N, C-alpha and C positions, 0 to 999 in steps of 0.2 A: 038577465041570463047569467048563470053561474059558470065560470070557466073551470074546467076540470084539469087539474095538474097531474100529470102522470107521476106515479110513485117512483122515486129514485131507487134504482137497484144497486145495492152495494155488495161487492164481492167480499167474501171472507178474507181476512188478512193472511191466513195460512195459505190460501190459494195464490194470492198476490206474491207472497214471499217465494213460493215454489216457482212461479213464472220468472221472477227476477233472478233467483238462484240458478235457473237453467240457462241464463245468458252466458255465453262463453266468457271466461275470465280474460280480462284485458280488453274487452270490447267497450271502451269508455264511451264511444259515440252512442251506442244503443242504450247504455245505462243512463246517460244524461237525458236521452230522449224520454225513456219511460219514467224518469224521475219528475218530469214535468206534467205527468198525467194528473197527479193529485197528491195530497199529503200521505195517503196510504202507500203510494208508490215511491214517494220521495225518501221516506225514512229507510226503506230497505235498499234502495239503490245507492244511498250514501255509504251503507255498510261496505259495499263492494268498491265503490269509487275511491274511498279513502283508506282501504285496507293496505294497499302498497304505496309507499312513498319513495320515489326515486329522486334523490338529490345528487347522486354521484353519476358522473359520466353524461350529464345532460347540460344543454346550453343554459347559461344564466342561472346557476343554482341559487345564488343569493337572492335574486328577484323571485324565484319560485318559492323559496323559504319565506320571504316577506309576505307574499300572497297567502301562503298557508297559515302563517301566524295571525294575519288579519282575519281570515275566515274563522279561525279557532276563537279569537276574541269575541266574535259575534255569535258563534255557535260552539260553546265549549264541549258539547256532546261529541263533536268530531274527534276529540282525543281518544274516546273509547273505540273508535273504528280503526285507528291506525295500529296495525299489528305487524307490519313488515316495513323495515326502514333500510334503504340502501345508500350508504355514504362512500362507496368505493370510487376511487379516482375522482374525488370531489374537487381537487385542485387547491391552489393556495388560499382561496377564499375561506376555507375551513379553519385555517390557523388564526384568522382575524375576526371571524363572525361571532357576534355575541348572542344572536337569536337562537343558534343551535344549542348553545350551552343552557339557555333558559328553557328550551323546548324539551330536551332529552329527559330531565327528571319528571316530566309530566306524562311520559309515555309508558304504556304497559305493552311491551313488544313480545311477539312470538318468534320473530326472525330478525336478525341484525347482520348486515353485510358492511364491512369496513375494509379499506385497503387503499393501495396506491399512495402510501405516505411514509414519511419518516416519523415514527411515534415520538421521538425525542424532540421534534420541532413543534409538537402540539402544545398549546398553553396548558399548564397544570390543571386548570379548572375543566378544560375539555377532556383531558385524559381521565380525570376523576369521573366526569359525567358519563363517558363511554364505558369505563370499567363498571360503574354502577348499573348500567343496562346489562352488561355481560353477567353479573352476579345475580341479577333479578331472577328469582325462582320461576317466573313465568316464561322465561326465554327458553325456547326449544332448539332453534336452529341458529348457528353462529358460523359465519363465513369470514375468515381472515385471509386476505389476499394481498400479496406484494407489500408487506410491512417490514420496515427496518427498525431495530432497536426497541422491540416490544418485550415486556415482561410477561411471557405467555404462561408462566407458572401460576398466574392469577386464576386460571380456569381449572386447575387440578382438583379443587374441592367443590366443583360445581356439577354434581351428578344430574342436575335437571337438564343439562345439555344433552340432546339425543342425536343431533345431526351436525357435528362440527366438520368444517372444511378448513384445512390448513394448507395454504397455497403460497409458497415462497415467503415464509415468515422467518425473519432473522431475529434471534433473541438479543436482549439488551446486555451488551458486555461492559457497559459503563457502570460506575458506582451506583448503588441503590438511590432511588429518588428520596428526597428529604420529606416529601409529603406523607403524612400518616392518615390514611382513610380506610374504611372497612374493606375495600376491595384488595388491599395488599395481602399477600399470603401470610398466614400466621404459622407459628411453630407448634400449634396445638395438634394433637393427634386427632384425625377426623373421626366423626361418629360413623359407625358402620351402617351401610345402606344395603338392604337385602331385597331379594325378590325382583319383580319387574322394574321397580324404580331404579335398580342398580344397573340395568342393562343399557348398553349403548346401541342406538339404532344404526345410523349410517355414519361411517368415517371415511372421509376423502382426503388423501394426502398427495402433495406434489411439491417436489424440490424444497423440502423443509426438514432436512436430515437432523440438524442440531436441535431444532425445536422439538421434533418428534422424539428424539432420544431422551431429552429432558422429561417430557411428559410420561414416556414409558418407564423411565427410572423411578419416577414418583409413584406410578401405579404399581410397579412390581415390588417396591419397598413398603407398600401399604401406607404411603404418605398422602394418598389421594382417594377421593370418592368417585372421581370421573374415571370410569372404566375404559380408558383409551385403548387398552389391550384386549378388550372383550366386545368388539363390534359384531353385530349380526349381519351387517351389510358393509363390505369393505371395497373401496375403490382406490387403486394406486396407479399413478402415471409414471412412465419412464422419462418424461420430460425433465430436464435439469438434473439428471442422475449424477451423483458424485459419491465419494467414499462415505461421507456422513449419512447420506440417504441409504446406501447399501447396508451399513451397520444397523441403522434404525429399522429398516424393513425386515432384515433377518430376525431381529427380536420380535417385531410385530407379528410376522407370520408364524413364528414359533409359539408365542403366547396366545394367539387367537385361533389356534387350530381347531379347538372344540366348539367355538362360538359362531364362526362365520357360516352363514346360510346362503348369502349372495356375494359373489366375488366378481369385480370388474378390473380389467387391465387395459390401460390406454397406452398404446405404443407411441413413440416419438414420431410425429408426422412432419415436423419442420426440417426438411432436408435440402434447403435451397442452396447451401454451399457444398456440403459433402454428404451424399446419400448414405454412405457406409458407416458414418459415425452414429447413426441412429439405431444400431443393433441393440435390441431390447435385452436387458439382463435376464438370463434364464431363470433366476430365482423368482421373478414375477409370475412365471408359469407353473410354479410348484403348488398347484391347487389341490393335488391329490392328498395333501396333508389335512385338508378340511374334511373331516369325517362326516359332517352333517351338511355338506354343500348341496343346495337345491338348484341354484341358478348360476351359470357361468356366462360372462359376457367379455368379449375381446374386441377392442376398438383397434383396428389396424388399417393398413392401406396397401395398394398393390405393390409398391416398391419393395416391401419387406419380403415378397415372395421371389425376388431375384437374389436373395442372400442365401448363404449356405445353411444357416439356421434361422428359421422364421417362426411365426406364430403357429402355423399348422404343424410344423415339425415338433415344436416344443409341446403343443397341445396333445399330439398323438402319444408322445412319450408319457405324459401324465395319465392319459387314458389307459395305457398299458399298465402303468403302476397301480392305478385304481383297480383294474381287473384282477391283479394278483394280491390285492389287499384282503385281509380277513374281515374288514368292515363292509357292511352292506352298502351298496351304491344307492343313494337317494336323489342323485342328480336328475332333474327332470327337464331342464331347459338350458340349451347351449346356443348363444348368439355370437356370430361373427359379423361385426359391423364394419363395413369397408368405407373409409372416408376418402373423399376426393381431395386432391391438392393441385395447385397450379403448376408445380414443378414436375415435369414428366419427360425425362430425357430419352426414354425408351419407347414410349407409346404403349399401346395395350396388346400388341402382337406378341404371341408366344407365352402369354400368362398361363400358368398351369390350371387345369380343371381341378379346383380345390376340393369339390365334393368327391371326385374320383380318387384324388390323392388320399383323402382321409379314409375312404372306404377300403382302399387297397392296403394301407399301412396299418390301420387300427385293428385291434383284436375284435373279432365278431362277438366274443364273450361280453365285452364291456357294453357294446351297443344293446345287447339283449337285456342287460341289467338296468340300463338307464331308463328311468321313468316307471319302472315296475314297482308295485307296492311291496314293502318289506314287512 
């Protein structure tokens, strides 16, 4: 008697890839489960599992890095899957770890997040390895957060960066480093970059006045190919506002007037000690200067509406200015995002009806124009 073996049915790899790609990003448990189905499923699941590597702000980062390097030694192909690396707030281990210095040159990243450190305290080899990743033409998104003594001018001629975030970055006021490597800025005039390649996607800035002023000065003088003054999507926070930030933002808003299509303002929400110190600088609401603005977003909170001048008041003034402008209004989306906070000395009683207030004060003409084709 001959046993009949059923024919094994194999799904097309394209279909398997679609199923795995449809799994919600960050759902590592499901990705690991489907990776055990078979080789066809394992390959694609690893692409997602190893895409993001978080070594900052996590427990036992040195142990996690050791486990990762051991996996890479057994499966070198995993290096191709690592596209996003987070080293923010990594702690003291970063200053003494040798494995990270060996790993960085082997990566081809699309996104890099570093921060929570004094750059001057990093070993020279680690500084060089991090700067090499920053100047890699494949890098698109760069987040610099809470960094002291960093030579941020190294990014001025890196037009491949499309999504820079500069958050509380203090420039290096010490004498220049004696190390001479390709990442250090040169005095050569940059090669002109034109067309879509020269455009900056999203720029987010927060409490980085001196660093931002230096980058803008390089851009305005033609000494940089990174068009820091020509973002299409601009986000500015009132947190950590000071004189340096005020001067830098004034230049940024002036020079980016014709390029910004999406604009976000985040008001200061940390009012635990003195609520009225959080008054948002009116210059942040001067969005009417953006002649090509399509989307406006304001992150605010209820306590601002107890002040004499608040987000609604400033926004209405700008709407009135837009309605009197000779430029056609292309604004199609307005978001007021109200954030909650623990500190609430007044409660919610007596808060104004924001919608009624805007409709009452705002010009009907501007509302008729918003969202209409031009």
